[in-house]
Backbone as JSON, one array per atom type, in Angstrom:
{
  "sequence": "MLWPDFQEADGWRATIYDDVQHGKTLETLSGGPCQEPKGYNNDKASSINTWGGCVVIYSDYMCKGTNKTMKPGSPHHKDFKLLHFDNVLSSIGPCP",
  "N": [[9.96, 5.86, 13.64], [7.88, 7.29, 16.66], [5.84, 6.95, 17.37], [4.07, 4.0, 16.99], [1.33, 3.37, 16.44], [0.17, 4.68, 16.05], [-2.0, 6.56, 14.17], [-2.47, 8.27, 11.3], [-2.47, 12.33, 11.09], [-3.93, 11.95, 9.06], [-5.37, 10.5, 8.07], [-4.29, 8.03, 7.07], [-2.29, 5.01, 5.8], [0.11, 2.84, 5.02], [2.22, -0.27, 5.38], [4.18, -1.6, 2.95], [5.24, -4.91, 1.14], [7.52, -7.07, 0.14], [7.79, -9.64, -0.44], [4.48, -12.27, -0.36], [2.41, -12.74, 2.73], [2.97, -10.12, 4.38], [6.45, -10.42, 4.31], [9.27, -9.37, 4.0], [9.42, -5.91, 4.59], [9.31, -3.37, 2.75], [9.28, -0.51, 2.6], [6.62, 2.01, 4.81], [3.84, 4.68, 4.27], [2.91, 7.23, 3.87], [-0.38, 9.84, 4.56], [-1.55, 12.59, 3.08], [-3.02, 12.95, -0.35], [-2.04, 11.92, -2.44], [0.98, 8.99, -2.26], [3.9, 8.07, -3.11], [6.11, 5.03, -3.74], [9.82, 4.89, -3.02], [11.39, 4.62, -5.93], [12.91, 3.09, -5.9], [11.65, 0.6, -4.94], [9.36, 0.69, -6.6], [6.63, -1.08, -8.33], [7.5, -3.41, -6.7], [6.09, -4.87, -4.47], [4.44, -6.54, -3.52], [2.58, -7.63, -1.41], [0.33, -5.41, 1.96], [-0.63, -4.5, 4.69], [-2.71, -2.25, 6.01], [-3.39, -0.87, 8.25], [-5.52, -1.13, 9.74], [-6.89, 1.13, 8.33], [-8.16, 2.73, 4.86], [-6.74, 2.72, 2.67], [-5.66, 3.02, -1.22], [-4.26, 1.04, -4.09], [-2.61, 2.04, -6.7], [-1.69, 1.36, -10.05], [0.24, 3.3, -11.5], [1.83, 6.57, -11.35], [0.75, 8.43, -8.89], [-1.38, 8.17, -9.07], [-2.82, 6.59, -10.45], [-4.46, 4.78, -12.82], [-4.63, 1.26, -13.05], [-5.95, 0.4, -10.38], [-7.3, -1.07, -6.89], [-8.89, -1.11, -4.19], [-7.86, -1.44, -1.0], [-8.55, -2.63, 2.53], [-8.9, -3.18, 6.1], [-10.05, -7.46, 5.96], [-10.55, -7.47, 3.3], [-10.46, -8.83, 0.71], [-7.49, -11.09, -0.01], [-5.25, -9.08, 0.24], [-2.98, -9.79, 1.56], [-1.39, -11.38, -0.13], [-0.91, -10.76, -3.2], [-0.37, -11.48, -5.4], [-2.87, -13.23, -6.41], [-4.89, -11.19, -6.67], [-3.68, -10.72, -9.42], [-2.02, -8.19, -9.24], [0.23, -8.49, -8.6], [3.84, -7.07, -8.31], [3.28, -4.92, -8.96], [2.31, -2.12, -8.31], [2.39, 1.25, -8.44], [1.8, 3.36, -6.46], [-0.11, 4.98, -3.78], [-3.2, 5.86, -1.86], [-5.27, 7.51, 0.04], [-8.62, 6.13, 0.2], [-11.56, 7.23, -1.41]],
  "CA": [[8.48, 6.25, 14.27], [8.42, 7.26, 17.58], [4.83, 5.92, 17.94], [3.91, 3.45, 15.47], [-0.27, 3.01, 16.11], [-0.43, 6.61, 16.16], [-3.02, 6.84, 12.19], [-1.43, 10.13, 10.81], [-4.09, 13.03, 11.01], [-4.6, 12.36, 7.33], [-5.95, 9.49, 8.12], [-4.37, 6.81, 6.3], [-0.34, 4.35, 6.82], [0.0, 1.19, 4.75], [3.02, -0.47, 5.62], [3.95, -2.1, 1.34], [5.95, -5.65, 1.76], [8.06, -7.28, -1.39], [7.31, -10.87, -0.52], [3.45, -12.73, 0.72], [1.9, -12.46, 3.54], [3.5, -9.4, 4.78], [7.58, -10.66, 4.71], [10.2, -8.66, 3.68], [9.13, -4.64, 4.7], [10.27, -1.94, 1.52], [8.86, 1.22, 3.47], [6.17, 2.55, 5.31], [3.71, 5.24, 3.45], [1.76, 8.21, 4.69], [-0.5, 11.1, 4.29], [-1.5, 13.11, 2.39], [-3.18, 12.43, -1.14], [-1.37, 10.22, -2.71], [2.27, 8.76, -2.45], [5.06, 7.37, -4.43], [7.73, 4.4, -2.89], [10.77, 4.94, -3.67], [12.08, 4.29, -7.19], [13.83, 1.04, -6.04], [10.55, -0.03, -5.08], [8.61, 1.2, -7.09], [6.58, -2.81, -8.72], [7.23, -4.51, -5.92], [5.13, -4.77, -3.28], [3.95, -8.13, -3.48], [0.91, -8.04, -0.12], [0.25, -4.47, 2.09], [-0.61, -3.91, 5.72], [-3.1, -0.6, 6.4], [-3.0, -0.9, 9.74], [-6.46, -1.11, 10.09], [-7.52, 2.21, 7.61], [-8.77, 2.25, 4.33], [-6.21, 2.95, 0.46], [-6.47, 2.46, -2.66], [-3.45, 0.8, -4.47], [-2.41, 2.35, -7.98], [-0.17, 0.95, -11.01], [1.04, 3.91, -11.77], [2.56, 7.1, -9.85], [0.64, 10.24, -9.07], [-2.39, 7.36, -8.63], [-4.09, 6.84, -11.79], [-3.61, 3.88, -13.77], [-5.57, 0.26, -12.61], [-6.96, 0.06, -9.19], [-7.79, -2.25, -6.17], [-8.93, -0.77, -2.32], [-7.23, -2.42, 0.54], [-8.77, -1.78, 4.01], [-9.17, -4.51, 6.27], [-10.67, -7.57, 5.46], [-10.34, -7.14, 1.6], [-9.11, -10.04, -0.62], [-5.98, -11.1, -1.21], [-4.0, -8.33, 0.95], [-1.61, -10.62, 1.58], [-1.34, -11.84, -1.42], [-1.64, -9.76, -4.6], [-0.49, -12.62, -6.75], [-4.42, -13.47, -6.62], [-5.38, -9.82, -7.6], [-2.97, -9.95, -10.51], [-1.22, -6.47, -8.94], [1.88, -9.1, -8.24], [5.35, -6.59, -8.52], [2.52, -3.6, -10.2], [2.52, -1.06, -7.2], [3.18, 2.12, -8.0], [1.4, 4.4, -5.53], [-0.92, 5.05, -2.55], [-3.65, 6.85, -1.61], [-6.44, 7.88, 1.1], [-9.81, 5.95, -0.22], [-12.79, 8.31, -1.03]],
  "C": [[8.21, 6.42, 16.13], [6.46, 6.93, 18.44], [3.57, 5.1, 16.77], [2.27, 2.97, 15.68], [-0.44, 3.89, 15.93], [-0.94, 6.56, 14.13], [-2.81, 8.61, 12.65], [-2.62, 10.95, 10.48], [-4.04, 12.63, 9.39], [-5.34, 10.46, 6.88], [-5.78, 8.12, 7.36], [-2.5, 6.47, 6.28], [-0.58, 3.52, 6.2], [1.68, 1.11, 4.32], [3.14, -2.34, 3.6], [5.25, -4.13, 2.05], [6.44, -6.54, 0.26], [7.68, -8.92, -1.09], [5.55, -11.25, 0.06], [2.83, -12.46, 2.14], [3.13, -11.81, 5.23], [5.06, -9.9, 5.28], [7.96, -9.25, 3.64], [9.29, -6.99, 3.03], [9.94, -4.22, 2.99], [9.89, -1.05, 2.66], [7.11, 1.33, 3.85], [5.12, 4.21, 4.98], [2.66, 6.06, 4.42], [1.04, 9.44, 4.6], [-0.53, 11.11, 3.65], [-1.93, 12.28, 0.48], [-2.9, 11.82, -1.93], [0.52, 10.51, -2.9], [2.7, 7.36, -2.96], [6.09, 6.39, -3.76], [8.91, 5.15, -3.84], [11.04, 4.43, -4.69], [12.19, 3.07, -7.25], [12.68, -0.18, -5.65], [9.55, -0.66, -5.46], [8.12, -0.76, -7.81], [7.02, -3.92, -7.58], [6.81, -5.17, -4.89], [4.22, -6.23, -3.89], [2.73, -8.4, -2.17], [1.73, -6.3, 1.07], [-0.23, -4.46, 3.23], [-1.2, -2.24, 5.38], [-3.24, 0.03, 7.12], [-4.18, -0.18, 10.74], [-7.18, 0.7, 9.68], [-7.71, 1.72, 6.09], [-7.48, 2.99, 2.84], [-6.32, 1.86, 0.17], [-5.01, 2.2, -3.28], [-3.52, 1.63, -5.96], [-1.04, 1.49, -9.3], [0.05, 1.97, -11.51], [1.33, 5.97, -11.54], [1.2, 8.39, -10.18], [-1.11, 9.3, -8.59], [-3.55, 7.59, -9.42], [-2.97, 5.37, -11.99], [-4.95, 2.53, -12.77], [-5.09, -0.47, -10.83], [-7.12, -0.21, -8.57], [-8.17, -0.97, -4.86], [-8.97, -1.66, -1.7], [-7.83, -1.51, 1.97], [-8.78, -3.68, 4.65], [-10.7, -5.74, 6.28], [-11.1, -7.52, 3.99], [-9.02, -8.57, 1.32], [-8.26, -10.58, -0.8], [-4.54, -9.9, -0.6], [-2.52, -8.47, 1.21], [-1.2, -11.44, 0.63], [-1.73, -11.26, -2.8], [-1.59, -10.64, -6.08], [-2.21, -13.06, -7.59], [-4.94, -12.18, -7.13], [-4.95, -9.46, -9.07], [-2.05, -8.57, -10.09], [-0.3, -7.19, -8.11], [2.99, -7.59, -8.94], [4.07, -5.48, -10.24], [2.63, -1.94, -9.33], [2.99, -0.43, -7.51], [3.54, 4.32, -7.53], [0.08, 4.75, -5.04], [-1.66, 6.34, -2.33], [-4.79, 6.13, -1.12], [-8.18, 6.83, -0.06], [-10.5, 6.91, -0.15], [-13.71, 8.07, -0.02]]
}
C-alpha cells in the first residue's frame, strides 16, 4: 500500500496479529461488507489494530457466528484471550 495511513473508501481497515500486543503480523484486511483472512490465517489471530476505525470480528466465515465489536478504546483488542476469542477469528466486517 502506498499510503499506510490512508483510510479505505469503504471505511475500514484492520491488521490481525498472531501474537498478543500486536506481535507477528498475519495480514491486513480492508473494505467491503465482509473480508476473510487467507486460509492459513484462519483461526490464528490473537490481537487486532483497527487503525482508528471500527470493525466487527466474527468466529465464522461470511461474517457470521459469535462476534465482537473492535474500535479505538475497546477492551482487550491487544489480547483476544481476555475476550475468549483467541484463535477464533474467521472474518471481519465494518461496524453497522
